[in-house]
C-alpha positions as CSV (number, residue, x, y, z in Angstrom):
1,M,121.5,79.4,114.1
2,A,118.7,78.8,111.7
3,R,116.3,81.7,111.2
4,T,112.6,81.3,112.1
5,T,109.9,83.0,110.0
6,P,106.6,84.1,111.6
7,H,104.9,81.3,109.7
8,D,107.2,78.7,111.3
9,R,107.0,80.0,114.9
10,P,104.1,78.4,116.9
11,H,101.5,80.8,118.2
12,T,101.4,81.4,122.0
13,D,99.7,83.8,124.3
14,E,103.0,85.4,125.0
15,Q,103.8,86.0,121.3
16,P,104.4,89.7,120.7
17,L,101.6,91.5,118.9
18,Y,104.0,92.6,116.1
19,W,104.9,88.9,115.5
20,R,101.2,88.0,115.1
21,I,100.8,90.9,112.6
22,A,103.9,89.7,110.7
23,T,102.3,86.2,110.5
24,E,99.0,87.6,109.2
25,L,100.8,89.8,106.6
26,L,102.9,86.9,105.5
27,G,99.7,84.9,104.9
28,E,98.4,87.7,102.6
29,L,101.7,87.7,100.7
30,R,101.6,84.0,100.2
31,D,98.0,83.7,99.2
32,G,98.5,86.4,96.5
33,T,96.4,89.2,98.2
34,I,99.6,91.3,97.7
35,P,101.2,89.9,94.5
36,P,105.0,89.3,94.4
37,G,107.0,92.4,93.3
38,E,104.2,94.9,94.1
39,R,104.4,97.6,96.6
40,L,102.8,97.0,100.0
41,P,100.3,99.5,101.4
42,G,101.8,102.3,103.5
43,E,102.2,101.8,107.3
44,R,99.1,103.9,108.0
45,Q,97.0,101.7,105.7
46,L,98.4,98.5,107.2
47,A,97.8,99.8,110.7
48,E,94.1,100.5,109.8
49,H,93.8,97.1,108.1
50,F,95.2,95.2,111.1
51,R,93.8,97.6,113.7
52,V,97.1,98.2,115.4
53,S,99.5,101.1,115.8
54,R,102.0,102.1,113.1
55,E,104.8,101.2,115.4
56,T,103.5,97.6,115.6
57,V,103.3,97.5,111.8
58,R,106.8,98.9,111.6
59,Q,108.1,96.1,113.9
60,A,106.2,93.5,111.9
61,L,107.7,94.7,108.6
62,E,111.2,94.5,110.2
63,V,110.6,90.8,111.1
64,L,109.7,90.1,107.4
65,R,112.6,92.1,106.1
66,R,115.0,90.2,108.4
67,D,113.8,86.9,106.8
68,G,114.1,88.3,103.2
69,L,110.3,88.2,102.7
70,V,109.9,92.0,102.3
71,A,112.4,94.5,100.8
72,T,112.3,98.3,101.3
73,D,113.7,101.0,99.0
74,R,113.0,104.7,98.5
75,R,109.7,103.8,96.8
76,G,108.4,101.8,99.8
77,S,108.2,98.2,100.9
78,H,107.3,95.3,98.5
79,A,106.9,91.5,98.6
80,T,109.9,89.4,97.5
81,L,108.2,86.0,97.7
82,C,108.5,83.7,94.7
83,G,105.3,82.3,93.2
84,P,102.8,82.7,90.5
85,P,101.5,86.2,90.1
86,V,97.8,87.0,90.4
87,E,96.6,87.7,86.9
88,H,93.3,88.8,85.3
89,P,92.2,86.2,82.8
90,T,92.5,88.7,80.0
91,S,95.9,90.2,81.0
92,L,98.9,89.7,78.7
93,A,101.7,87.7,80.1
94,F,105.3,88.9,79.8
95,P,107.6,88.1,78.0
96,L,106.5,87.4,74.5
97,G,106.3,83.6,74.1
98,V,106.0,82.7,77.8
99,R,104.3,79.4,78.4
100,R,100.9,79.7,80.1
101,G,98.4,77.3,81.6
102,P,98.9,73.7,80.6
103,E,102.0,74.7,78.6
104,E,103.9,75.8,81.7
105,R,106.9,73.7,82.6
106,A,109.2,73.6,85.7
107,V,112.2,74.0,83.3
108,D,111.3,77.6,82.6
109,R,114.0,80.0,83.6
110,A,113.8,83.8,83.9
111,T,116.4,86.2,85.2
112,V,117.2,90.0,84.9
113,T,120.5,91.8,84.3
114,W,121.6,95.4,84.1
115,E,123.7,95.6,81.0
116,T,124.2,97.1,77.6
117,P,121.5,95.8,75.2
118,P,122.2,94.5,71.7
119,P,122.3,97.4,69.1
120,A,118.9,96.5,67.7
121,H,117.4,96.9,71.1
122,A,119.1,100.1,71.8
123,T,118.0,101.6,68.5
124,A,114.4,100.5,69.0
125,L,114.3,102.0,72.6
126,R,116.2,105.2,71.6
127,L,119.0,104.4,74.1
128,A,122.4,106.1,73.8
129,P,125.1,103.7,72.5
130,H,126.6,101.6,75.3
131,R,124.0,102.8,77.8
132,P,123.0,99.9,80.1
133,T,119.4,99.1,80.9
134,L,117.3,96.4,82.6
135,M,117.2,93.3,80.5
136,H,115.0,90.2,81.0
137,H,116.2,86.7,79.8
138,Y,113.7,83.9,79.4
139,R,114.4,80.3,78.4
140,S,112.0,77.4,78.3
141,A,111.8,73.9,77.0
142,S,109.2,71.1,77.1
143,A,109.6,68.2,79.5
144,D,111.3,66.2,76.8
145,G,113.8,68.9,76.1
146,R,112.2,70.0,72.8
147,G,110.2,73.1,71.9
148,L,112.9,75.5,73.0
149,R,111.9,79.1,73.5
150,S,114.4,81.8,74.2
151,A,113.4,85.5,74.7
152,V,115.5,88.5,75.5
153,S,113.8,91.8,76.5
154,S,115.1,95.3,77.1
155,F,113.3,98.2,78.8
156,S,113.6,101.9,77.9
157,A,114.5,104.7,80.3
158,V,110.9,105.8,80.2
159,A,109.6,102.4,81.3
160,L,112.0,102.3,84.2
161,A,111.2,105.8,85.3
162,E,107.4,105.5,85.1
163,V,106.8,101.9,86.1
164,E,108.0,101.6,89.7
165,E,107.7,97.8,89.8
166,L,110.2,97.6,87.0
167,G,112.5,100.3,88.3
168,R,113.1,98.5,91.6
169,Y,114.5,95.5,89.8
170,R,117.7,97.4,88.9
171,D,119.2,96.7,92.3
172,R,118.4,93.0,92.0
173,A,119.5,92.5,88.3
174,D,122.4,90.2,89.0
175,G,121.6,87.6,86.4
176,A,121.4,84.8,89.0
177,A,118.2,85.0,91.0
178,A,114.9,84.0,89.3
179,A,112.8,87.0,88.3
180,Q,109.2,86.6,87.1
181,L,108.0,89.8,85.5
182,R,104.8,88.3,84.0
183,R,102.6,91.2,85.1
184,T,104.8,93.8,83.4
185,Y,102.0,94.9,81.1
186,D,99.6,95.2,84.0
187,W,102.1,97.3,85.8
188,M,102.5,99.6,82.7
189,R,98.8,100.0,82.4
190,K,98.5,100.8,86.1
191,A,101.1,103.5,85.6
192,G,98.6,105.1,83.1
193,L,100.3,103.9,79.9
194,T,98.3,102.8,76.9
195,L,100.3,100.0,75.3
196,H,100.7,99.6,71.5
197,H,102.4,96.4,70.4
198,R,103.9,95.7,67.0
199,D,104.9,92.1,66.6
200,A,106.8,90.8,63.6
201,I,107.2,87.0,63.0
202,T,109.9,85.9,60.5
203,R,111.0,82.4,59.6
204,L,114.8,81.9,60.1
205,P,116.6,80.7,56.9
206,D,117.6,77.1,56.9
207,S,116.0,76.5,60.2
208,P,112.7,75.2,61.6
209,S,112.6,78.2,64.0
210,V,111.1,81.6,63.7
211,R,112.2,84.9,65.2
212,V,109.5,87.1,66.7
213,T,110.2,90.7,67.6
214,R,107.9,92.9,69.7
215,L,108.2,96.7,70.2
216,V,105.9,98.3,72.7
217,H,105.3,102.0,72.9
218,D,102.8,104.2,74.8
219,Q,100.2,106.7,73.8
220,H,102.9,109.3,73.4
221,E,104.9,107.2,70.9
222,R,107.6,106.6,73.5
223,P,109.2,103.1,73.3
224,L,108.9,101.0,76.5
225,E,110.1,97.5,75.7
226,F,111.7,95.5,72.9
227,T,111.8,91.7,72.9
228,E,113.4,89.2,70.6
229,L,112.0,85.6,70.8
230,V,113.3,82.6,69.0
231,V,111.0,79.6,69.0
232,D,110.6,76.3,67.0
233,A,107.8,76.7,64.5
234,Q,106.8,76.3,60.8
235,R,105.2,79.6,59.9
236,D,105.6,82.3,57.3
237,A,106.3,85.9,58.1
238,L,103.4,87.8,59.8
239,V,103.1,91.3,61.2
240,Y,100.2,92.4,63.3
241,E,99.4,95.3,65.7
242,F,97.0,95.9,68.5
243,T,96.5,98.4,71.4
244,L,95.9,97.7,75.1
245,P,94.2,100.7,76.8
246,A,95.5,102.0,80.1
247,A,93.8,100.8,83.3
248,V,91.0,103.0,84.6
């Protein structure tokens, strides 16, 4: 039997109250009021928001969980819908090299895995040898198949422990499902971390491509993320640094 989501089910006077609340909450998830991947407000806050009892909210959340629209772990419930994240115009997108605005293409592909990172990543993030961590894989090409960009990012134990939105991806890091982590830097700032980036751009020998590496650390000099990006370009080596303050 096919499953029916609250959005698909027609409204009737006999419709249970919790089903109506599930429908309204689903609408807020889909319009970006609660961005994908972020934690939902607690049951008490949702009950006050919708002016219903906590039990009604609990039943509504169960409807959305059953349809795979909400997931719950020890940190709470969060949206699992796919879609573009809500971003501040000045926010930095993750990963390094991701296409934005008019550059975006449907051929972009991003996934996460839980595996042992390359030695250069492990060293930069101060991970013990052979210790697995959350890794993000991004691949993009223009509509005509050119302009290939490929980025591999690894996160440190500090990042996974202090940024809850990243930590919850460990259980879903199967390398198959699409995973958009574009708001990673916003999540880090929300966790109280001041982000310092060091990006190095080097032309690859005998190739029209360049390799860009990014190391991000916080105000305590703790490494958070290391990314290697390979992209078609014709540029000389360049190193630059900047700091992004924590959110207030």
